N, CA, C and O atoms as a Tinker XYZ file with bonds, in Angstrom:
   368  protein
     1  N     -3.326000  -19.493000    4.249000    73     2
     2  CA    -3.870000  -19.260000    5.578000    64     1     3
     3  C     -5.338000  -19.396000    5.535000    63     2     4     5
     4  O     -6.112000  -19.541000    4.589000    81     3
     5  N     -5.483000  -19.327000    6.576000    73     3     6
     6  CA    -7.052000  -19.137000    6.963000    64     5     7
     7  C     -7.408000  -17.327000    6.838000    63     6     8     9
     8  O     -6.856000  -16.706000    7.745000    81     7
     9  N     -8.126000  -16.556000    5.988000    73     7    10
    10  CA    -8.586000  -15.217000    6.195000    64     9    11
    11  C    -10.007000  -15.045000    7.224000    63    10    12    13
    12  O    -10.954000  -15.780000    7.505000    81    11
    13  N     -9.688000  -14.007000    7.506000    73    11    14
    14  CA   -11.021000  -13.436000    8.531000    64    13    15
    15  C    -12.364000  -12.938000    6.692000    63    14    16    17
    16  O    -12.312000  -12.758000    5.476000    81    15
    17  N    -13.276000  -12.969000    7.823000    73    15    18
    18  CA   -14.156000  -12.306000    6.382000    64    17    19
    19  C    -13.695000  -11.019000    5.987000    63    18    20    21
    20  O    -13.693000  -10.744000    4.788000    81    19
    21  N    -13.243000  -10.061000    6.965000    73    19    22
    22  CA   -12.360000   -8.552000    6.343000    64    21    23
    23  C    -11.469000   -8.499000    6.110000    63    22    24    25
    24  O    -11.146000   -7.699000    5.232000    81    23
    25  N    -10.504000   -9.305000    6.736000    73    23    26
    26  CA    -9.497000   -9.804000    5.489000    64    25    27
    27  C     -9.634000   -9.838000    3.662000    63    26    28    29
    28  O     -9.253000   -9.261000    2.644000    81    27
    29  N    -10.198000  -10.598000    3.997000    73    27    30
    30  CA   -11.080000  -11.193000    2.568000    64    29    31
    31  C    -11.500000  -10.072000    1.370000    63    30    32    33
    32  O    -10.860000   -9.923000    0.329000    81    31
    33  N    -13.016000   -9.128000    1.836000    73    31    34
    34  CA   -13.653000   -8.105000    1.528000    64    33    35
    35  C    -12.533000   -6.791000    1.090000    63    34    36    37
    36  O    -12.669000   -6.048000    0.118000    81    35
    37  N    -11.265000   -6.754000    2.238000    73    35    38
    38  CA   -10.503000   -6.541000    1.940000    64    37    39
    39  C     -9.483000   -6.257000    0.854000    63    38    40    41
    40  O     -9.275000   -5.271000    0.146000    81    39
    41  N     -9.004000   -7.267000    0.943000    73    39    42
    42  CA    -8.006000   -8.187000   -0.471000    64    41    43
    43  C     -9.142000   -7.803000   -1.679000    63    42    44    45
    44  O     -8.582000   -7.171000   -2.574000    81    43
    45  N    -10.175000   -7.957000   -1.866000    73    43    46
    46  CA   -11.483000   -8.105000   -3.236000    64    45    47
    47  C    -11.182000   -6.724000   -3.271000    63    46    48    49
    48  O    -10.549000   -6.515000   -4.306000    81    47
    49  N    -11.404000   -5.279000   -2.368000    73    47    50
    50  CA   -11.601000   -4.101000   -2.632000    64    49    51
    51  C    -10.567000   -4.022000   -3.505000    63    50    52    53
    52  O    -10.828000   -3.721000   -4.670000    81    51
    53  N     -9.077000   -4.300000   -3.072000    73    51    54
    54  CA    -7.928000   -4.049000   -3.999000    64    53    55
    55  C     -7.583000   -4.797000   -5.276000    63    54    56    57
    56  O     -7.348000   -4.443000   -6.432000    81    55
    57  N     -7.628000   -5.715000   -4.776000    73    55    58
    58  CA    -7.718000   -6.034000   -6.359000    64    57    59
    59  C     -8.615000   -5.907000   -7.238000    63    58    60    61
    60  O     -8.339000   -6.421000   -8.322000    81    59
    61  N     -9.920000   -5.233000   -7.124000    73    59    62
    62  CA   -10.976000   -4.560000   -8.162000    64    61    63
    63  C    -10.454000   -3.438000   -8.254000    63    62    64    65
    64  O    -11.109000   -2.608000   -8.884000    81    63
    65  N     -8.617000   -2.842000   -7.461000    73    63    66
    66  CA    -8.595000   -1.683000   -8.009000    64    65    67
    67  C     -9.436000   -0.587000   -7.013000    63    66    68    69
    68  O     -9.058000    0.532000   -7.360000    81    67
    69  N    -10.057000   -0.515000   -6.323000    73    67    70
    70  CA   -10.765000    0.476000   -5.265000    64    69    71
    71  C     -9.752000    0.903000   -3.957000    63    70    72    73
    72  O    -10.134000    1.723000   -3.122000    81    71
    73  N     -8.912000    0.492000   -3.909000    73    71    74
    74  CA    -7.913000    1.085000   -3.302000    64    73    75
    75  C     -6.867000    2.101000   -4.551000    63    74    76    77
    76  O     -6.118000    2.711000   -3.789000    81    75
    77  N     -6.661000    2.340000   -5.345000    73    75    78
    78  CA    -5.681000    2.513000   -6.253000    64    77    79
    79  C     -5.982000    3.850000   -6.501000    63    78    80    81
    80  O     -7.005000    4.431000   -6.863000    81    79
    81  N     -4.530000    4.302000   -6.143000    73    79    82
    82  CA    -4.171000    5.708000   -5.939000    64    81    83
    83  C     -2.682000    6.329000   -6.365000    63    82    84    85
    84  O     -1.597000    5.757000   -6.464000    81    83
    85  N     -3.034000    7.654000   -6.567000    73    83    86
    86  CA    -1.484000    8.087000   -7.393000    64    85    87
    87  C     -0.813000    8.071000   -6.216000    63    86    88    89
    88  O     -0.115000    7.066000   -6.346000    81    87
    89  N     -0.614000    8.445000   -5.348000    73    87    90
    90  CA     0.927000    8.671000   -3.912000    64    89    91
    91  C     -0.597000    7.576000   -2.183000    63    90    92    93
    92  O     -1.807000    7.554000   -1.954000    81    91
    93  N      0.682000    6.971000   -1.576000    73    91    94
    94  CA     0.466000    6.840000   -0.184000    64    93    95
    95  C      1.294000    7.237000    0.743000    63    94    96    97
    96  O      2.434000    6.861000    1.018000    81    95
    97  N      0.351000    8.341000    1.377000    73    95    98
    98  CA     1.482000    9.675000    2.466000    64    97    99
    99  C      2.186000   10.111000    1.663000    63    98   100   101
   100  O      1.781000   10.094000    0.500000    81    99
   101  N      3.650000   10.729000    1.993000    73    99   102
   102  CA     4.262000   11.826000    1.804000    64   101   103
   103  C      5.321000   11.180000    1.101000    63   102   104   105
   104  O      5.909000   10.213000    1.585000    81   103
   105  N      5.638000   11.739000   -0.190000    73   103   106
   106  CA     7.071000   11.780000   -0.317000    64   105   107
   107  C      8.108000   10.804000    0.498000    63   106   108   109
   108  O      7.765000   10.180000    1.503000    81   107
   109  N      9.367000   10.761000   -0.049000    73   107   110
   110  CA    10.046000   10.620000    1.145000    64   109   111
   111  C     11.667000   10.822000    0.349000    63   110   112   113
   112  O     11.982000    9.994000   -0.506000    81   111
   113  N     12.658000   11.996000    0.712000    73   111   114
   114  CA    13.234000   11.991000    0.637000    64   113   115
   115  C     14.532000   11.725000    1.007000    63   114   116   117
   116  O     14.838000   12.131000    2.128000    81   115
   117  N     15.770000   10.889000    0.080000    73   115   118
   118  CA    16.562000   10.050000    0.737000    64   117   119
   119  C     17.871000   10.666000    1.301000    63   118   120   121
   120  O     17.517000   11.679000    1.904000    81   119
   121  N     19.221000   10.526000    1.386000    73   119   122
   122  CA    20.050000   11.672000    2.809000    64   121   123
   123  C     20.840000   11.786000    1.226000    63   122   124   125
   124  O     21.429000   12.865000    1.164000    81   123
   125  N     20.954000   11.203000    0.323000    73   123   126
   126  CA    21.700000   11.343000   -1.131000    64   125   127
   127  C     20.620000   12.077000   -2.527000    63   126   128   129
   128  O     20.797000   12.095000   -3.745000    81   127
   129  N     19.553000   12.592000   -1.696000    73   127   130
   130  CA    18.195000   13.423000   -2.553000    64   129   131
   131  C     17.280000   12.834000   -3.358000    63   130   132   133
   132  O     16.361000   13.535000   -3.784000    81   131
   133  N     17.364000   11.288000   -3.758000    73   131   134
   134  CA    16.583000   10.707000   -4.019000    64   133   135
   135  C     15.449000   10.796000   -3.995000    63   134   136   137
   136  O     15.283000   11.859000   -3.396000    81   135
   137  N     13.732000   10.104000   -4.428000    73   135   138
   138  CA    12.789000   11.122000   -4.401000    64   137   139
   139  C     12.264000    9.688000   -3.746000    63   138   140   141
   140  O     12.351000    8.953000   -4.730000    81   139
   141  N     11.803000    8.915000   -2.732000    73   139   142
   142  CA    10.666000    8.080000   -2.517000    64   141   143
   143  C      9.065000    7.613000   -2.919000    63   142   144   145
   144  O      8.743000    8.766000   -3.207000    81   143
   145  N      8.521000    7.278000   -3.026000    73   143   146
   146  CA     7.077000    7.697000   -3.733000    64   145   147
   147  C      6.660000    5.794000   -3.028000    63   146   148   149
   148  O      7.203000    4.698000   -3.164000    81   147
   149  N      5.393000    6.322000   -2.266000    73   147   150
   150  CA     4.516000    4.420000   -2.611000    64   149   151
   151  C      3.544000    4.739000   -3.049000    63   150   152   153
   152  O      3.066000    5.695000   -2.439000    81   151
   153  N      2.628000    4.196000   -4.332000    73   151   154
   154  CA     1.327000    3.714000   -4.717000    64   153   155
   155  C      0.557000    2.406000   -4.455000    63   154   156   157
   156  O      0.860000    1.348000   -3.903000    81   155
   157  N     -0.503000    2.854000   -5.029000    73   155   158
   158  CA    -1.171000    1.181000   -4.983000    64   157   159
   159  C     -1.472000    0.949000   -6.762000    63   158   160   161
   160  O     -2.054000    1.884000   -7.314000    81   159
   161  N     -1.268000    0.312000   -7.215000    73   159   162
   162  CA    -1.131000    0.055000   -8.838000    64   161   163
   163  C     -1.733000   -1.235000   -9.323000    63   162   164   165
   164  O     -1.099000   -2.280000   -9.466000    81   163
   165  N     -3.644000   -0.987000   -9.683000    73   163   166
   166  CA    -3.701000   -2.120000  -10.536000    64   165   167
   167  C     -3.866000   -2.863000   -9.206000    63   166   168   169
   168  O     -3.542000   -4.016000   -9.490000    81   167
   169  N     -4.209000   -2.827000   -7.849000    73   167   170
   170  CA    -4.919000   -4.163000   -7.206000    64   169   171
   171  C     -3.351000   -3.936000   -6.179000    63   170   172   173
   172  O     -3.555000   -4.453000   -5.081000    81   171
   173  N     -1.946000   -3.337000   -6.261000    73   171   174
   174  CA    -0.983000   -3.704000   -5.473000    64   173   175
   175  C     -0.005000   -3.004000   -5.226000    63   174   176   177
   176  O      0.891000   -2.713000   -6.018000    81   175
   177  N     -0.104000   -2.683000   -4.111000    73   175   178
   178  CA     0.665000   -1.966000   -3.361000    64   177   179
   179  C      2.406000   -1.900000   -4.009000    63   178   180   181
   180  O      3.062000   -2.941000   -3.969000    81   179
   181  N      3.011000   -0.673000   -4.555000    73   179   182
   182  CA     4.153000   -0.606000   -4.841000    64   181   183
   183  C      5.312000    0.702000   -4.041000    63   182   184   185
   184  O      4.854000    1.724000   -3.530000    81   183
   185  N      6.237000    0.507000   -4.070000    73   183   186
   186  CA     7.642000    1.441000   -3.977000    64   185   187
   187  C      8.065000    1.409000   -4.869000    63   186   188   189
   188  O      8.223000    0.513000   -5.698000    81   187
   189  N      8.486000    3.102000   -4.790000    73   187   190
   190  CA     9.405000    3.527000   -6.335000    64   189   191
   191  C     10.344000    4.269000   -5.614000    63   190   192   193
   192  O     10.141000    4.646000   -4.460000    81   191
   193  N     12.061000    4.646000   -6.679000    73   191   194
   194  CA    12.360000    5.893000   -5.733000    64   193   195
   195  C     12.752000    6.241000   -7.677000    63   194   196   197
   196  O     12.573000    5.755000   -8.793000    81   195
   197  N     13.164000    7.019000   -7.214000    73   195   198
   198  CA    13.651000    8.468000   -8.308000    64   197   199
   199  C     14.342000    8.507000   -8.375000    63   198   200   201
   200  O     14.981000    8.888000   -7.394000    81   199
   201  N     15.216000    8.072000   -9.919000    73   199   202
   202  CA    16.555000    8.198000   -9.006000    64   201   203
   203  C     17.112000   10.481000   -9.727000    63   202   204   205
   204  O     16.330000   11.354000  -10.103000    81   203
   205  N     18.580000   10.543000   -9.599000    73   203   206
   206  CA    18.475000   11.848000  -10.062000    64   205   207
   207  C     19.023000   11.706000  -11.160000    63   206   208   209
   208  O     20.093000   12.309000  -11.239000    81   207
   209  N     18.575000   10.871000  -12.487000    73   207   210
   210  CA    18.563000   11.253000  -14.310000    64   209   211
   211  C     17.013000   11.696000  -14.204000    63   210   212   213
   212  O     16.698000   12.794000  -14.664000    81   211
   213  N     16.004000   10.836000  -13.586000    73   211   214
   214  CA    14.507000   11.202000  -13.244000    64   213   215
   215  C     14.070000   10.222000  -14.310000    63   214   216   217
   216  O     13.453000   10.333000  -15.369000    81   215
   217  N     14.704000    9.064000  -13.533000    73   215   218
   218  CA    13.827000    7.888000  -14.571000    64   217   219
   219  C     13.054000    7.047000  -12.418000    63   218   220   221
   220  O     13.269000    7.301000  -11.233000    81   219
   221  N     12.443000    6.356000  -12.994000    73   219   222
   222  CA    11.316000    5.965000  -11.385000    64   221   223
   223  C     11.944000    4.062000  -11.606000    63   222   224   225
   224  O     11.986000    3.350000  -12.610000    81   223
   225  N     12.199000    3.894000  -10.671000    73   223   226
   226  CA    12.577000    2.566000  -10.388000    64   225   227
   227  C     11.875000    2.125000   -9.007000    63   226   228   229
   228  O     12.038000    2.492000   -7.843000    81   227
   229  N     10.904000    1.053000   -9.708000    73   227   230
   230  CA    10.056000    0.280000   -8.132000    64   229   231
   231  C     11.376000   -0.656000   -7.829000    63   230   232   233
   232  O     12.161000   -1.084000   -8.675000    81   231
   233  N     11.419000   -0.863000   -6.421000    73   231   234
   234  CA    12.271000   -0.772000   -5.678000    64   233   235
   235  C     11.328000   -1.610000   -4.145000    63   234   236   237
   236  O     12.015000   -1.773000   -3.136000    81   235
   237  N      9.927000   -2.042000   -4.102000    73   235   238
   238  CA     9.457000   -3.041000   -3.523000    64   237   239
   239  C      7.963000   -3.166000   -3.863000    63   238   240   241
   240  O      7.054000   -2.377000   -4.119000    81   239
   241  N      8.097000   -4.434000   -3.760000    73   239   242
   242  CA     6.083000   -4.672000   -4.157000    64   241   243
   243  C      5.648000   -5.623000   -3.118000    63   242   244   245
   244  O      6.389000   -6.592000   -2.955000    81   243
   245  N      5.013000   -5.572000   -2.676000    73   243   246
   246  CA     3.432000   -6.058000   -2.106000    64   245   247
   247  C      2.547000   -7.265000   -2.757000    63   246   248   249
   248  O      1.361000   -7.150000   -2.449000    81   247
   249  N      2.815000   -8.329000   -3.533000    73   247   250
   250  CA     2.146000   -8.820000   -3.880000    64   249   251
   251  C      1.199000   -9.869000   -4.159000    63   250   252   253
   252  O      0.222000  -10.148000   -4.855000    81   251
   253  N      2.267000  -10.482000   -2.932000    73   251   254
   254  CA     0.728000  -10.834000   -1.294000    64   253   255
   255  C     -0.105000  -11.723000   -1.210000    63   254   256   257
   256  O      0.368000  -12.854000   -1.328000    81   255
   257  N     -1.001000  -11.669000   -1.076000    73   255   258
   258  CA    -2.227000  -11.570000    0.435000    64   257   259
   259  C     -1.586000  -10.855000    1.628000    63   258   260   261
   260  O     -1.932000   -9.800000    2.160000    81   259
   261  N     -0.114000  -12.046000    2.058000    73   259   262
   262  CA    -0.175000  -11.987000    2.941000    64   261   263
   263  C      0.505000  -10.562000    3.505000    63   262   264   265
   264  O      0.525000  -10.046000    4.622000    81   263
   265  N      1.136000  -10.114000    2.009000    73   263   266
   266  CA     2.056000   -9.211000    2.065000    64   265   267
   267  C      0.818000   -7.603000    1.427000    63   266   268   269
   268  O      0.969000   -6.423000    1.742000    81   267
   269  N      0.126000   -7.975000    0.851000    73   267   270
   270  CA    -1.054000   -6.959000    1.320000    64   269   271
   271  C     -1.754000   -6.333000    2.143000    63   270   272   273
   272  O     -2.086000   -5.148000    2.177000    81   271
   273  N     -2.006000   -7.335000    2.934000    73   271   274
   274  CA    -2.390000   -7.051000    4.558000    64   273   275
   275  C     -1.770000   -6.703000    5.779000    63   274   276   277
   276  O     -2.149000   -6.306000    6.881000    81   275
   277  N     -0.098000   -7.133000    4.928000    73   275   278
   278  CA     0.885000   -6.314000    6.033000    64   277   279
   279  C      0.907000   -5.218000    5.877000    63   278   280   281
   280  O      1.005000   -4.417000    6.807000    81   279
   281  N      0.824000   -4.908000    4.687000    73   279   282
   282  CA     1.183000   -3.031000    3.666000    64   281   283
   283  C     -0.562000   -1.912000    4.910000    63   282   284   285
   284  O     -0.755000   -0.831000    5.465000    81   283
   285  N     -1.450000   -3.548000    4.580000    73   283   286
   286  CA    -3.162000   -2.318000    5.349000    64   285   287
   287  C     -1.930000   -2.196000    6.313000    63   286   288   289
   288  O     -0.886000   -1.705000    5.882000    81   287
   289  N     -1.983000   -2.427000    7.000000    73   287   290
   290  CA    -1.609000   -2.512000    8.870000    64   289   291
   291  C     -0.516000   -1.412000    9.077000    63   290   292   293
   292  O     -0.619000   -0.372000    9.726000    81   291
   293  N      0.290000   -1.769000    8.546000    73   291   294
   294  CA     1.275000   -0.394000    8.185000    64   293   295
   295  C      0.808000    1.327000    7.586000    63   294   296   297
   296  O      1.138000    2.460000    7.937000    81   295
   297  N     -0.163000    0.740000    6.469000    73   295   298
   298  CA    -0.251000    2.423000    6.239000    64   297   299
   299  C     -1.461000    2.820000    6.497000    63   298   300   301
   300  O     -1.882000    3.972000    6.610000    81   299
   301  N     -2.299000    1.294000    6.637000    73   299   302
   302  CA    -4.078000    1.902000    6.090000    64   301   303
   303  C     -4.531000    3.016000    7.070000    63   302   304   305
   304  O     -5.698000    3.164000    6.708000    81   303
   305  N     -4.331000    3.894000    8.089000    73   303   306
   306  CA    -3.984000    4.630000    9.111000    64   305   307
   307  C     -4.736000    5.792000    7.588000    63   306   308   309
   308  O     -5.828000    6.357000    7.527000    81   307
   309  N     -3.637000    5.759000    6.625000    73   307   310
   310  CA    -4.163000    6.966000    5.483000    64   309   311
   311  C     -5.196000    6.832000    4.873000    63   310   312   313
   312  O     -5.382000    7.837000    4.186000    81   311
   313  N     -6.416000    5.699000    4.697000    73   311   314
   314  CA    -7.207000    4.913000    4.034000    64   313   315
   315  C     -8.325000    5.356000    4.906000    63   314   316   317
   316  O     -8.545000    5.151000    6.100000    81   315
   317  N     -9.305000    6.356000    3.531000    73   315   318
   318  CA   -10.544000    6.367000    4.630000    64   317   319
   319  C    -11.608000    5.881000    4.267000    63   318   320   321
   320  O    -12.654000    6.464000    3.982000    81   319
   321  N    -11.160000    3.815000    4.265000    73   319   322
   322  CA   -12.269000    3.161000    3.908000    64   321   323
   323  C    -12.989000    2.594000    5.570000    63   322   324   325
   324  O    -12.485000    2.010000    6.529000    81   323
   325  N    -13.612000    2.828000    5.441000    73   323   326
   326  CA   -14.108000    1.689000    6.603000    64   325   327
   327  C    -13.785000    0.593000    7.307000    63   326   328   329
   328  O    -13.256000    0.520000    8.416000    81   327
   329  N    -14.297000   -0.617000    6.265000    73   327   330
   330  CA   -13.114000   -1.468000    6.434000    64   329   331
   331  C    -11.983000   -1.603000    6.594000    63   330   332   333
   332  O    -11.630000   -2.439000    7.427000    81   331
   333  N    -11.113000   -0.942000    5.963000    73   331   334
   334  CA    -9.670000   -0.693000    6.774000    64   333   335
   335  C     -9.601000   -0.359000    7.955000    63   334   336   337
   336  O     -9.159000   -1.042000    8.878000    81   335
   337  N    -10.120000    0.931000    8.015000    73   335   338
   338  CA   -10.292000    1.560000    9.582000    64   337   339
   339  C    -10.968000    0.869000   10.632000    63   338   340   341
   340  O    -10.580000    1.308000   11.715000    81   339
   341  N    -11.978000   -0.200000   10.777000    73   339   342
   342  CA   -12.811000   -1.730000   11.325000    64   341   343
   343  C    -11.515000   -2.254000   11.719000    63   342   344   345
   344  O    -11.095000   -2.260000   12.876000    81   343
   345  N    -10.647000   -2.878000   10.266000    73   343   346
   346  CA   -10.031000   -3.700000   10.726000    64   345   347
   347  C     -8.490000   -3.462000   11.565000    63   346   348   349
   348  O     -7.987000   -4.391000   12.197000    81   347
   349  N     -7.790000   -2.009000   11.469000    73   347   350
   350  CA    -7.617000   -1.964000   12.340000    64   349   351
   351  C     -7.351000   -1.241000   13.366000    63   350   352   353
   352  O     -6.343000   -0.682000   13.801000    81   351
   353  N     -8.970000   -1.398000   13.842000    73   351   354
   354  CA    -9.096000   -1.232000   15.798000    64   353   355
   355  C     -8.925000   -2.854000   16.033000    63   354   356   357
   356  O     -8.442000   -3.311000   17.069000    81   355
   357  N     -9.438000   -3.756000   14.809000    73   355   358
   358  CA    -9.430000   -4.943000   15.589000    64   357   359
   359  C     -8.444000   -5.561000   15.484000    63   358   360   361
   360  O     -8.449000   -6.513000   16.265000    81   359
   361  N     -7.248000   -5.471000   14.671000    73   359   362
   362  CA    -6.309000   -6.650000   15.055000    64   361   363
   363  C     -5.353000   -5.675000   16.855000    63   362   364   365
   364  O     -4.925000   -6.367000   17.778000    81   363
   365  N     -5.294000   -4.599000   16.862000    73   363   366
   366  CA    -4.628000   -4.121000   18.185000    64   365   367
   367  C     -4.721000   -4.823000   18.933000    63   366   368
   368  O     -4.248000   -4.605000   20.048000    81   367
């Protein structure tokens, strides 16, 4: 798929780990008390759930370029990166 220069820049920054953070947004508590968190690790956005036993299980991964851009379109408002902010303004 053809990518814009801005999309290529964002994907390159993500691959370099420039967006790697402990948590994206707030954690969510499910109806049965399990905690859900979203993080970017090694350039890949991932969602984890903490079970009552205390162990974290990875249950959603945005690993393709299209999935990563979808993640940016959904959660990009939480980032202070100029490229992401501009990208969000251009896709509306």
